[in-house]
C-alpha positions in Angstrom: -16.4 -28.1 45.9 -13.1 -26.4 47.2 -12.6 -26.4 50.8 -12.0 -23.8 52.9 -8.8 -23.1 54.0 -8.6 -23.8 58.3 -8.4 -20.6 59.6 -5.4 -20.6 62.8 -5.9 -21.5 66.0 -5.1 -18.4 68.6 -3.2 -19.3 71.5 -3.5 -17.7 74.5 -0.9 -16.8 76.7 1.0 -14.5 79.6 4.0 -12.2 78.8 6.1 -11.4 81.7 5.6 -7.6 80.5 2.0 -7.1 78.6 -0.2 -10.1 80.7 -2.3 -12.1 78.7 -1.9 -12.0 74.7 -3.6 -13.8 72.0 -2.0 -15.0 68.5 -1.5 -18.1 65.7 -0.5 -20.9 66.5 2.2 -20.7 63.6 4.4 -18.9 65.8 4.5 -21.3 68.9 6.4 -23.8 69.3 6.5 -26.9 71.7 9.7 -28.1 73.4 8.7 -31.4 75.0 11.9 -33.6 77.0 12.7 -36.6 75.5 13.7 -38.1 79.0 11.1 -36.5 81.3 8.0 -36.3 79.2 7.8 -32.3 80.3 7.1 -29.8 78.1 7.5 -26.1 77.4 6.0 -23.6 74.5 7.5 -20.7 73.6 6.4 -17.5 71.4 7.2 -14.4 70.4 5.0 -11.7 71.9 3.0 -9.8 69.4 2.8 -7.0 71.9 6.9 -6.5 72.6 8.0 -9.2 70.6 10.4 -10.5 73.9 9.9 -14.6 73.6 8.0 -16.0 76.2 8.2 -19.1 77.6 5.4 -21.6 79.8 5.2 -25.1 81.0 2.7 -26.9 79.5 0.0 -29.7 81.2 -0.3 -32.9 78.7 -3.6 -32.5 77.4 -2.7 -28.4 76.6 0.3 -30.1 74.8 -1.8 -32.8 73.0 -4.6 -29.8 72.0 -1.5 -28.0 71.0 0.3 -30.7 68.3 -3.3 -31.3 67.0 -4.1 -27.1 66.1 -0.4 -27.4 64.1 1.9 -26.3 66.9 5.2 -27.0 66.3 7.1 -29.8 68.3 10.5 -29.5 68.9 11.4 -33.0 70.7 14.7 -32.6 73.3 17.2 -35.1 74.1 20.2 -35.4 75.8 23.4 -35.5 73.8 26.1 -38.4 74.0 27.9 -36.0 75.4 27.1 -35.5 78.6 27.7 -38.8 80.0 30.7 -38.8 78.8 33.5 -38.9 81.0 36.0 -35.9 81.0 40.0 -35.6 82.3 40.8 -31.9 83.6 38.5 -29.7 86.1 34.9 -28.2 84.9 35.6 -24.9 82.7 35.0 -21.8 85.1 33.9 -18.0 84.3 37.7 -16.9 83.9 38.1 -19.7 81.6 34.3 -18.5 80.0 36.4 -14.9 79.3 39.1 -15.7 78.2 37.7 -17.9 75.3 35.8 -14.6 75.0 38.1 -12.3 74.4 39.7 -15.1 71.9 36.8 -14.9 70.0 37.3 -10.9 69.6 40.6 -11.3 68.2 41.3 -11.9 64.3 42.8 -14.7 63.8 41.5 -16.7 66.4 40.5 -19.8 64.3 44.3 -19.9 63.9 43.6 -21.4 67.7 41.6 -24.8 67.2 43.6 -28.3 67.0 43.7 -30.1 64.2 42.2 -33.8 64.2 
């Protein structure tokens, strides 16, 4: 006897543009912060395609996990705790960097280690 394939779990959420939408659990993603335990679900709206993000309480996270929603554990990179010499980057630094990336041969400016 063959077992029936399990039907996808339907999730209801709010899209900021479309209002309440319904979609299958296979397109949702859970993002859980390893340090704080806070969780968010992201999903592409089935109506407009814009990615929505919703904060979730623990009981809902557990239900979505059981429904097979993919989980991504977010961890703080070790580099975030390193001491860095020099001033922080500002908007002008970012603009200069973006301009540099638009020029052919920008790779030549990278330092080799």
